[in-house]
C-alpha positions as CSV (number, residue, x, y, z in Angstrom):
1,M,7.6,41.5,17.8
2,T,7.4,41.8,14.0
3,E,6.5,39.3,11.7
4,K,9.7,38.6,10.3
5,T,10.9,37.8,13.5
6,K,8.0,35.6,14.1
7,I,9.2,33.8,10.7
8,H,12.8,33.8,11.5
9,P,12.9,33.3,15.3
10,R,16.3,33.8,17.2
11,N,18.1,32.2,19.8
12,P,20.9,34.0,22.1
13,E,22.5,30.9,22.9
14,I,23.4,29.7,19.5
15,T,26.1,30.9,17.0
16,R,25.0,29.0,13.9
17,P,21.8,28.3,12.5
18,R,20.0,25.2,14.2
19,K,16.7,23.5,14.1
20,N,15.7,23.6,17.5
21,H,12.7,26.0,17.5
22,I,10.1,24.0,18.1
23,T,6.1,24.8,17.0
24,R,3.2,23.1,16.7
25,G,0.7,22.9,13.4
26,K,-2.8,22.5,13.2
27,C,-4.4,18.9,13.6
28,F,-4.8,17.4,10.2
29,K,-8.2,15.8,11.2
30,C,-10.1,18.7,12.2
31,G,-8.1,21.7,10.9
32,G,-7.2,23.0,14.3
33,R,-10.7,23.6,15.1
34,G,-10.8,21.0,18.2
35,Y,-14.1,19.5,17.0
36,G,-15.5,17.2,14.3
37,N,-18.1,18.1,11.9
38,W,-18.2,14.7,10.7
39,R,-19.4,13.3,14.0
40,P,-22.9,13.1,14.5
41,D,-23.1,15.1,18.0
42,G,-20.3,17.7,16.5
43,G,-17.9,16.2,19.5
44,R,-14.4,16.9,20.0
45,C,-11.9,15.5,17.5
46,Y,-10.3,12.3,18.5
47,R,-7.3,13.0,17.1
48,C,-6.3,16.2,18.8
49,L,-8.4,15.7,21.4
50,G,-10.1,18.8,21.0
51,S,-7.0,20.9,21.2
52,G,-6.7,21.7,17.7
53,A,-2.7,21.3,17.9
54,G,-1.0,18.8,15.7
55,G,2.6,17.3,15.8
56,K,5.3,18.9,17.0
57,I,7.5,21.2,13.7
58,K,10.8,21.8,14.3
59,N,12.1,25.3,12.5
60,W,15.8,27.1,12.1
61,A,16.3,29.5,14.8
62,F,19.1,32.1,14.0
63,P,21.4,33.8,16.1
64,T,20.2,37.1,17.5
65,E,22.5,39.5,15.6
66,W,21.7,38.2,12.3
67,K,19.6,40.5,10.2
68,E,16.6,39.1,8.1
69,D,18.5,39.4,5.0
70,Q,21.0,37.3,6.1
71,C,18.5,34.6,7.5
72,T,16.4,34.6,4.5
73,E,19.8,34.4,2.1
74,W,21.3,31.4,4.7
75,L,17.8,29.4,4.1
76,T,17.9,30.1,0.3
77,D,21.5,28.8,0.3
78,H,20.6,25.7,2.3
79,E,17.6,24.6,0.4
80,A,19.6,24.9,-2.9
81,K,21.9,22.6,-1.3
82,L,19.6,19.9,0.1
83,Q,17.7,20.3,-3.5
84,A,20.9,19.6,-5.2
85,R,21.8,16.6,-3.1
86,R,18.5,15.6,-3.8
87,D,18.9,15.7,-7.5
88,K,22.1,13.9,-7.6
89,K,20.8,11.1,-5.2
90,A,17.5,10.9,-7.7
91,A,20.1,11.0,-11.0
92,E,22.2,7.9,-9.3
93,K,19.1,6.2,-8.4
94,A,18.0,6.5,-12.0
95,E,21.1,5.2,-13.4
96,A,21.3,2.3,-11.1
97,E,17.8,1.4,-12.3
98,A,18.7,1.6,-15.7
99,V,21.5,-0.7,-15.5
100,R,19.7,-3.0,-13.5
101,L,16.7,-2.9,-16.2
102,D,19.2,-3.4,-19.2
103,D,20.9,-6.5,-17.3
104,I,17.5,-8.1,-16.8
105,A,16.7,-7.3,-20.4
106,A,19.8,-9.0,-22.0
107,K,19.3,-11.9,-19.6
108,N,15.8,-12.4,-20.7
109,L,16.8,-12.0,-24.4
110,K,19.5,-14.4,-23.9
111,A,17.0,-17.1,-22.3
112,A,14.0,-16.6,-24.7
113,G,15.8,-15.6,-27.9
114,V,15.9,-12.4,-30.1
115,R,13.1,-14.0,-32.2
116,A,10.6,-14.7,-29.5
117,M,11.3,-11.3,-27.5
118,N,11.0,-9.4,-30.9
119,F,8.2,-11.2,-32.0
120,K,5.7,-8.5,-33.6
121,T,2.1,-9.6,-33.2
122,E,-1.4,-8.5,-31.7
123,N,-1.6,-11.5,-29.4
124,T,-1.8,-9.8,-25.7
125,F,-0.5,-12.8,-23.9
126,I,2.7,-12.4,-25.7
127,L,2.8,-8.6,-25.4
128,D,2.3,-9.2,-21.8
129,I,5.3,-11.3,-21.3
130,Q,7.6,-9.0,-23.5
131,A,6.6,-6.1,-21.7
132,K,7.3,-8.0,-18.2
133,A,10.5,-9.0,-19.3
134,A,11.4,-5.1,-20.0
135,K,11.2,-4.9,-15.9
136,Y,11.4,-8.3,-14.3
137,L,13.9,-11.4,-14.6
138,L,11.4,-14.2,-16.3
139,S,11.1,-17.4,-15.0
140,Q,11.3,-20.8,-17.3
141,K,7.8,-21.2,-17.4
142,Q,7.0,-17.8,-18.5
143,I,10.0,-18.2,-21.0
144,D,8.8,-21.5,-22.3
145,A,5.0,-20.1,-22.4
146,L,6.7,-17.4,-24.6
147,K,8.2,-19.8,-27.1
148,N,4.9,-22.0,-27.4
149,A,2.9,-18.8,-28.2
150,C,5.1,-17.4,-30.7
151,K,5.1,-20.8,-32.7
152,R,1.7,-20.8,-32.5
153,E,1.1,-17.7,-33.6
154,R,3.9,-18.2,-36.6
155,D,1.6,-21.7,-37.4
156,K,-1.5,-19.5,-37.7
157,K,0.3,-17.2,-40.0
158,K,1.4,-19.6,-42.4
159,E,-2.2,-21.4,-42.6
160,A,-3.7,-17.9,-42.9
161,K,-1.9,-17.8,-46.3
162,H,-3.7,-20.7,-47.6
163,D,-7.1,-20.0,-46.4
164,I,-10.1,-19.9,-48.5
165,M,-13.6,-18.8,-48.2
166,P,-15.8,-22.0,-46.5
167,P,-18.3,-23.1,-49.1
168,D,-21.9,-22.2,-48.4
169,G,-24.9,-24.3,-47.8
170,R,-25.6,-27.8,-46.4
171,Q,-23.1,-30.5,-47.1
172,E,-20.7,-33.0,-45.8
173,I,-17.7,-31.7,-43.4
174,T,-14.9,-33.8,-42.9
175,G,-12.1,-32.6,-40.8
176,E,-9.9,-32.9,-37.5
177,V,-11.6,-31.6,-34.2
178,I,-9.1,-28.9,-32.7
179,S,-11.4,-28.1,-30.0
180,I,-14.6,-29.5,-27.6
181,K,-16.1,-26.4,-25.4
182,E,-18.9,-26.7,-23.3
183,H,-21.2,-24.1,-23.9
184,D,-24.4,-22.7,-21.8
185,G,-26.5,-20.6,-23.9
186,Q,-29.8,-19.1,-24.2
187,W,-30.9,-22.3,-25.9
188,G,-29.2,-24.4,-22.4
189,F,-26.6,-26.3,-22.4
190,S,-24.4,-28.0,-25.5
191,L,-20.9,-29.2,-26.5
192,K,-19.4,-26.9,-29.0
193,L,-16.6,-28.3,-31.6
194,T,-14.3,-26.6,-33.9
195,I,-13.2,-28.3,-37.1
196,K,-10.5,-27.9,-39.0
197,C,-10.8,-28.7,-42.7
198,E,-8.5,-28.2,-45.7
199,G,-8.1,-24.5,-45.6
200,Y,-10.7,-23.0,-43.3
201,R,-12.4,-23.7,-39.7
202,L,-15.8,-24.5,-38.9
203,W,-17.4,-23.9,-35.4
204,G,-20.9,-25.4,-34.4
205,T,-22.6,-27.8,-32.1
206,C,-21.5,-31.3,-31.7
207,P,-23.5,-33.9,-33.1
208,K,-25.2,-35.9,-30.8
209,G,-23.7,-39.5,-30.4
210,L,-20.3,-38.2,-31.8
211,G,-18.1,-39.1,-29.1
212,A,-15.2,-37.5,-30.5
213,S,-12.0,-36.4,-28.7
214,R,-9.7,-33.6,-29.9
215,G,-7.2,-34.8,-33.1
216,D,-9.9,-36.8,-34.1
217,R,-11.1,-36.6,-38.0
218,V,-14.8,-36.9,-38.3
219,T,-17.5,-36.5,-41.1
220,F,-21.0,-35.5,-40.6
221,T,-23.6,-33.5,-42.5
222,A,-24.4,-29.9,-41.5
223,T,-25.6,-26.2,-43.1
224,V,-22.3,-24.2,-43.5
225,N,-22.4,-20.4,-42.7
226,P,-19.2,-18.5,-43.7
227,K,-18.1,-15.7,-41.6
228,E,-14.8,-14.4,-43.2
229,K,-11.9,-16.2,-45.1
230,G,-10.7,-18.7,-43.5
231,F,-13.8,-19.3,-40.6
232,G,-17.3,-20.0,-40.8
233,F,-20.1,-21.8,-38.9
234,F,-22.0,-24.8,-39.3
235,S,-25.5,-25.6,-37.7
236,R,-28.0,-28.6,-37.6
237,P,-25.4,-31.4,-37.8
238,T,-26.5,-35.0,-38.5
239,G,-24.8,-38.0,-39.2
240,G,-21.8,-38.0,-37.5
241,R,-19.0,-40.3,-37.1
242,V,-15.4,-40.7,-36.2
243,L,-13.0,-41.9,-39.1
């Protein structure tokens, strides 16, 4: 029996090619060796139980009167037809997916609005929702969160146009408390404030006994250290009171 005959098996009982020639491949776990080198005792492979044989594989069998060229030509033509069908199905699937994504994007655009969906920013939260809107249908909570985040960004940009450099040195600070957070640093636990003043914001430790809440207007004396236009730090606050 020649090598080509092994590649193209024949069956005298068939008149056209059929996938009825069954062979066994090698065990994928041991590679056909029948034993496992990963086992401490070098014992037999638990997948093939030492036989080295894998699962059954069906091959094409051809009529006995066919020549090798006919077998090769038929297999090539058959594979080309299969690939053409695969490509057609893939194209149809891609086209259907594109239509589905376009429909989702249109619904999200209508629900959230053009202004929110096309908002230009570096805010990762807004960019994440905008990216999800291209693949998934947004919920009402996501739409509301996107609109609110865009509104906050627009307000920040408007305020940034009027920002000034915070004055340096020891001075009296008067402004609105916009953030109160607990902070556990290298010097222990403390309460941190963000104060909104005229044209800039300051961040630092809350004065002792201030008792302020978010939205309150407060005044106290502290040392201001400017960082950039519109923002700075304050330290050693004293004499705080709510207005």
